[in-house]
C-alpha positions in Angstrom: 4.1 30.8 -12.0 0.9 31.0 -14.0 -2.4 32.3 -13.4 -4.0 28.8 -13.2 -1.5 28.0 -10.4 -2.2 31.1 -8.5 -6.0 30.3 -8.7 -5.4 26.8 -7.5 -3.1 27.8 -4.6 -5.6 30.6 -3.5 -8.4 27.9 -3.3 -6.2 25.6 -1.4 -5.0 28.1 1.2 -8.3 29.8 1.6 -9.9 26.6 2.5 -7.1 25.1 4.6 -7.0 22.3 1.9 -3.6 20.9 3.0 -3.5 21.3 6.7 -6.3 22.5 9.3 -4.7 25.8 9.7 -1.9 28.1 8.3 0.4 27.4 11.1 0.4 23.8 10.7 1.0 24.1 7.0 3.9 26.5 7.6 5.4 23.9 10.0 5.1 21.2 7.4 6.6 23.3 4.8 9.5 24.4 6.9 8.5 28.2 7.2 9.0 30.0 10.3 5.5 31.5 10.4 2.4 31.7 8.4 3.1 35.2 7.1 3.9 33.7 3.7 0.3 32.7 3.0 -0.9 36.1 4.2 1.4 37.8 1.9 0.4 35.4 -1.1 -3.4 36.0 -0.4 -2.7 39.7 -0.5 -0.8 39.3 -3.6 2.7 40.3 -2.3 4.7 37.3 -3.2 7.1 37.4 -6.1 7.4 34.7 -8.9 10.5 33.0 -7.2 8.8 33.0 -3.9 5.6 31.6 -5.2 7.5 29.0 -7.1 9.3 27.9 -4.1 6.0 27.6 -2.3 4.4 25.7 -5.0 7.3 23.2 -5.2 7.5 22.7 -1.3 3.9 21.8 -1.4 4.1 19.2 -4.1 7.2 17.7 -2.4 5.8 17.7 1.1 2.6 16.1 0.0 4.0 13.9 -2.5 1.7 15.4 -5.3 2.0 16.6 -8.8 1.2 19.8 -10.9 -2.0 18.1 -12.5 -3.6 17.2 -9.1 -2.7 20.6 -7.7 -4.3 22.5 -10.7 -7.5 20.5 -10.2 -8.0 21.5 -6.6 -10.4 24.3 -7.5 -12.7 22.1 -9.6 -12.5 19.2 -7.0 -13.2 21.3 -4.1 -16.1 23.2 -5.8 -17.6 20.0 -7.5 -17.4 18.1 -4.2 -19.4 21.1 -2.7 -22.1 21.2 -5.0 -22.4 17.3 -4.9 -22.8 17.3 -1.2 -25.8 19.7 -1.7 -27.4 17.9 -4.5 -26.6 14.3 -4.4 -27.6 11.9 -1.5 -25.1 9.8 0.4 -26.8 6.6 -0.6 -25.9 7.3 -4.3 -22.2 7.0 -3.5 -22.0 3.4 -4.8 -23.7 4.2 -8.2 -21.2 7.2 -8.4 -18.4 4.9 -7.8 -19.4 2.6 -10.5 -20.5 5.6 -12.5 -24.0 4.1 -12.9 -27.4 5.5 -13.0 -26.0 8.9 -13.8 -29.4 10.1 -15.1 -30.4 10.3 -11.5 -27.4 12.9 -10.9 -28.4 16.6 -11.4 -27.4 17.4 -15.0 -25.1 20.2 -14.2 -23.1 17.9 -11.9 -23.4 15.0 -14.3 -21.8 16.6 -17.1 -18.8 17.8 -14.8 -18.5 14.1 -13.3 -18.5 12.5 -16.8 -15.7 15.0 -17.9 -13.7 14.0 -14.9 -14.4 10.3 -15.2 -13.1 10.4 -18.8 -10.0 12.6 -17.8 -8.8 10.4 -15.0 -10.3 7.8 -12.9 -8.2 8.9 -9.9 -9.2 12.5 -10.2 -12.8 11.2 -10.3 -12.2 9.3 -7.1 -10.8 12.1 -5.4 -13.9 14.1 -6.0 -16.1 11.3 -4.7 -13.9 10.9 -1.7 -14.5 14.7 -0.9 -18.0 14.3 -1.6 -18.5 11.5 0.8 -16.6 13.3 3.6 -18.8 16.3 3.2 -22.0 14.7 2.8 -21.0 12.5 6.0 -20.2 15.5 8.1 -16.5 14.5 8.5 -14.5 17.8 8.4 -10.8 17.0 8.9 -10.2 20.6 9.9 -13.0 20.5 12.7 -12.7 17.0 13.9 -9.8 16.2 16.4 -6.6 14.7 15.0 -7.4 12.4 12.2 -10.7 11.2 13.5 -12.5 12.5 10.3 -10.1 10.3 8.0 -10.5 7.3 10.3 -14.2 7.6 10.2 -14.5 8.2 6.5 -12.1 5.2 5.9 -14.2 3.0 7.9 -17.5 3.9 6.5 -16.1 3.8 2.8 -14.4 0.4 3.4 -17.6 -1.1 4.8 -19.8 0.0 1.9 -17.3 -1.1 -0.9 -16.3 -4.3 0.6 -20.0 -5.2 0.7 -20.3 -4.3 -2.8 -16.9 -6.0 -3.8 -16.4 -9.0 -1.4 -13.6 -10.4 -3.6 -11.6 -7.3 -3.2 -9.5 -8.7 -0.2 -6.4 -6.5 -0.8 -8.5 -3.6 -1.1 -9.9 -4.3 2.4 -6.4 -5.1 3.7 -5.3 -1.6 2.4 -8.1 0.3 4.0 -7.7 -1.5 7.4 -3.9 -1.0 7.1 -4.4 2.8 6.5 -6.6 3.2 9.5 -3.8 1.8 11.9 -1.2 3.9 9.9 -3.0 7.2 10.0 -3.8 6.8 13.7 0.0 6.2 14.6 1.2 8.9 12.1 -0.9 11.8 12.1 -2.1 12.7 8.6 -4.8 15.6 9.0 -6.2 17.9 6.3 -8.6 17.5 3.3 -5.7 16.6 0.8 -4.8 13.5 2.9 -8.3 12.6 3.2 -9.0 13.0 -0.5 -5.8 11.0 -1.4 -6.3 8.3 1.0 -10.1 7.6 0.2 -9.5 8.3 -3.5 -6.8 5.5 -3.5 -9.1 3.1 -1.6 -11.9 3.6 -4.1 -9.6 2.9 -7.0 -8.3 -0.3 -5.2 -11.9 -1.5 -4.9 -13.1 -0.8 -8.4 -10.0 -1.1 -10.5 -8.1 -4.4 -9.5 -5.3 -3.6 -11.8 -4.8 -0.2 -10.2 -3.1 -1.8 -7.3 -0.7 -3.3 -9.6 0.0 0.0 -11.2 0.5 1.7 -7.8 3.1 -0.8 -6.8 4.9 -0.1 -10.1 4.8 3.6 -9.4 5.3 3.8 -5.7 8.0 1.1 -5.2 11.6 1.0 -6.8 13.3 -2.0 -8.2 16.1 -3.3 -5.9 19.1 -5.3 -7.3 18.8 -8.2 -4.7 18.1 -11.1 -7.1 15.3 -13.5 -6.7 16.2 -14.6 -3.1 18.8 -13.0 -0.9 20.0 -13.7 2.7 21.3 -10.9 4.9 22.9 -10.5 8.2 24.1 -7.5 10.3 27.5 -6.3 9.7 28.4 -6.2 13.4 28.1 -10.1 13.4 31.2 -10.5 11.2 34.7 -10.7 12.5 37.5 -9.9 10.3 41.1 -11.5 10.6 43.3 -8.9 9.1 46.4 -11.3 9.1 44.5 -14.0 7.1 42.4 -11.6 5.2 39.3 -13.6 6.1 35.8 -12.8 7.3 34.3 -15.2 9.9 31.4 -15.7 12.5 31.6 -13.9 15.8 29.6 -16.7 17.4 27.0 -19.1 16.6 23.7 -17.6 17.3 22.5 -14.7 14.8 19.6 -13.1 13.2 19.1 -13.5 9.4 16.8 -11.9 6.8 15.6 -13.8 3.6 14.4 -11.4 1.1 12.1 -12.6 -1.8 10.6 -10.2 -4.3 6.8 -10.0 -4.1 7.0 -9.8 -7.9 9.7 -9.4 -10.6 11.0 -6.0 -11.0 9.0 -4.7 -7.9 10.4 -2.9 -4.7 8.1 -5.1 -2.4 9.6 -8.1 -0.6 8.3 -11.0 1.3 10.8 -11.2 4.2 11.6 -14.1 6.7 13.4 -13.1 9.9 15.2 -16.0 11.1 16.7 -16.3 14.7 19.3 -18.8 13.5 21.8 -20.9 15.7 24.4 -22.1 13.2 25.1 -25.1 15.3 21.5 -26.2 15.2 18.9 -26.9 12.4 16.4 -24.3 11.5 13.1 -24.2 13.5 9.6 -22.9 12.8 9.3 -20.8 15.9 12.6 -19.1 15.1 11.0 -17.4 12.1 8.7 -14.4 11.6 7.3 -13.2 8.3 7.4 -9.5 7.4 6.9 -7.2 4.3 9.3 -4.8 3.3 8.8 -2.0 0.7 11.3 0.3 -1.0 9.7 3.6 -2.0 10.7 5.1 -5.3 10.0 8.6 -4.5 12.5 8.9 -1.5 15.2 6.9 -0.1 13.1 5.1 2.4 11.4 1.9 3.1 8.6 0.5 5.3 8.6 -2.9 6.9 5.8 -4.4 9.1 4.3 -7.9 10.0 1.1 -8.7 8.3 -1.7 -10.3 10.3 -4.9 -10.8 8.5 -6.0 -7.4 7.5 -3.5 -5.5 9.7 0.1 -4.5 9.4 1.7 -4.6 12.8 4.9 -3.0 14.1 5.1 -0.6 11.2 8.5 1.0 10.8 10.0 3.4 8.4 13.6 3.6 7.6 15.8 5.7 5.6 18.1 3.6 3.7 21.3 3.5 1.5 22.4 0.7 -0.7 26.0 0.2 -1.4 26.5 -1.9 -4.7 30.3 -2.4 -3.9 30.0 -3.8 -0.6 26.5 -5.2 -1.0 25.3 -3.6 2.2 22.2 -1.7 3.2 22.3 1.0 5.9 19.1 1.9 7.7 18.1 4.9 10.0 14.8 4.6 11.8 12.4 7.4 11.0 10.8 7.6 14.4 8.2 10.2 13.5 6.5 7.9 10.7 6.9 4.7 12.6 4.6 2.9 15.2 5.1 3.0 18.9 6.6 -0.4 18.8 8.4 -0.7 15.3 10.5 -3.6 13.9 14.0 -2.8 14.9 16.5 -3.4 12.3 20.3 -3.3 12.4 22.4 -0.1 11.4 23.8 -2.2 8.4 23.0 -5.4 6.8 25.3 -7.2 4.3 24.1 -9.7 1.6 25.4 -13.2 2.2 27.3 -14.5 -0.9 28.7 -17.9 -1.8 31.9 -17.3 0.3 30.2 -16.4 3.5 30.6 -18.5 6.4 26.8 -18.7 6.7 26.3 -20.3 3.2 26.9 -23.9 4.4 24.2 -23.5 7.1 21.7 -21.9 4.6 22.1 -24.6 2.1 21.8 -27.4 4.6 18.5 -25.8 5.9 17.1 -24.2 2.8 14.3 -26.6 2.1 13.0 -26.3 5.7 13.5 -22.5 5.6 11.4 -22.2 2.3 8.6 -24.5 3.6 8.4 -22.3 6.9 8.5 -19.1 4.5 5.6 -20.2 2.4 3.5 -21.4 5.1 4.0 -18.2 7.2 3.3 -15.9 4.1 0.1 -17.7 3.5 -0.9 -17.7 7.2 0.1 -14.0 7.6 -3.0 -13.1 5.3 -5.3 -15.3 7.0 -5.0 -18.6 5.1 -3.8 -22.3 5.4 -2.4 -24.3 2.4 -4.3 -27.0 0.9 -3.7 -30.0 -1.1 -5.8 -28.6 -4.0 -4.1 -27.6 -7.2 -5.6 -25.3 -9.9 -5.0 -27.2 -13.3 -7.0 -24.8 -15.6 -9.3 -21.9 -15.7 -11.9 -21.3 -18.3 -13.9 -18.1 -18.5 -17.2 -17.4 -20.4 -19.1 -14.2 -20.4 -20.8 -14.8 -17.1 -19.1 -17.7 -15.4 -15.6 -18.5 -14.5 -14.6 -22.2 -13.8 -11.7 -23.5 -11.7 -10.6 -27.0 -12.7 -8.8 -28.4 -9.6 -7.2 -31.7 -8.4 -6.4 -32.9 -5.0 -2.9 -34.2 -4.5 -2.5 -37.9 -5.3 -5.8 -38.1 -7.1 -6.8 -38.0 -10.9 -10.4 -36.9 -10.7 -11.0 -33.3 -11.6 -13.4 -31.1 -9.5 -14.8 -27.9 -11.0 -15.7 -24.8 -9.0 -18.1 -22.4 -10.9 -18.1 -18.7 -9.9 -20.8 -16.2 -10.9 -18.8 -13.2 -12.5 -21.9 -11.0 -12.1 -21.6 -11.5 -8.3 -18.0 -10.5 -8.3 -17.3 -7.6 -10.6 -13.7 -7.7 -10.4 -13.4 -11.2 -11.8 -14.2 -9.5 -15.3 -10.7 -8.3 -15.4 -8.9 -11.6 -14.8 -7.7 -13.9 -17.6 -7.1 -17.7 -17.5 -3.3 -17.0 -17.3 -3.5 -15.1 -14.0 -1.9 -17.3 -11.3 -4.5 -18.4 -8.9 -4.3 -20.7 -5.9 -6.8 -22.4 -3.5 -6.4 -21.9 0.2 -8.4 -22.5 3.3 -9.4 -19.7 5.6 -8.0 -19.7 9.2 -11.1 -18.2 10.4 -13.8 -20.5 9.3 -12.1 -23.2 7.2 -13.9 -22.2 4.0 -12.1 -22.7 0.7 -11.2 -19.6 -1.2 -9.6 -19.1 -4.7 -7.0 -16.5 -4.3 -5.6 -14.4 -7.2 -2.7 -13.1 -4.9 -1.0 -10.9 -7.4 -4.0 -8.7 -7.6 -5.5 -9.5 -4.2 -8.8 -10.8 -5.4 -10.3 -13.5 -3.2 -13.6 -15.6 -3.8 -15.3 -18.1 -1.5 -15.8 -21.5 -3.3 -19.0 -23.4 -2.7 
């Protein structure tokens, strides 16, 4: 317990920063009543009780000491900004431009925060925007304030950064998520909007968040899974077999090496029949690094449908995943998974069927993955990328042709392209909505229309 911690928590509790009132915060933290906060504000809490309270808040809101200690500055700075800066200056603040138009006393503090940590800077802008827009999460019902701010900020920034498709997807997904799983309070608003700002302005930040938020899972490049209850064991023969032909399989493919996000194909398989497109559904699974839980959902354009959270346990010896649905975090119609999934190995009775159908499975997988994000495949291959100070040029060829077609992209029009290198993977897809061609750097979620 330090005086800096005491000051930070005092500001947070007095302003109902974490939840709209003390009773709700007590419930989240597992206290029987709000008296702990009254005692703290009256300087009646000892060191051990304070340390427990501090750690409970950090754990419950998945934050850290650095952010907690910055709460007084972020709160006071955003209050002053809401009084001295116009809402229309938000984009300039996001880009840290035209700062001479900001009152000097605020500019000095904003410059210092920008140099310290861009996420903290984005937190200050998030609080400022909510306050200047009149969206108070402690006064508006439920998560209305958070939804309203997400919608407004997303509209403003997507217009400014039209290439940032993944940032827009995250914003739309978060609107659905916060409506299904109530996340009230100033802290949740600050964190959610701050993350969205970072996704739009720093394309590599999305990659950093994936590395931080999701854990590596030891499943290999591609792995097939099936529910344990579909197995039959012949104790006399010591063998494992199939209880009947029809079953559900899951194919997991890492979104990227050493990441905990997986593209998943759920296959309603009949082992006596070849695989069919209509039997396959594309999903995304993510295994969180800070807790033993995962989220699965069905991507559809910019939305994530049937979002479900599961507590999980991985058994390395048996190669099994055990799941328990977390109803309070999941949507009203979540993806339902078996209690236990077992990885299919080379000796499995399903392996011959998988090997016989693998080419079709992979074709369906790729097509559905692309379609899930609003695209269709093309016969256009990117053969080279050249970048100058102002222009990015895609060198492309159509399948079966030798002539090269060049697509020139103005980098001034798409600021995020300045952080792309010629070695970053890029593909050309066609929009399902209007048929237009797009260059898509899918690892960082940048998309640019080709003309």
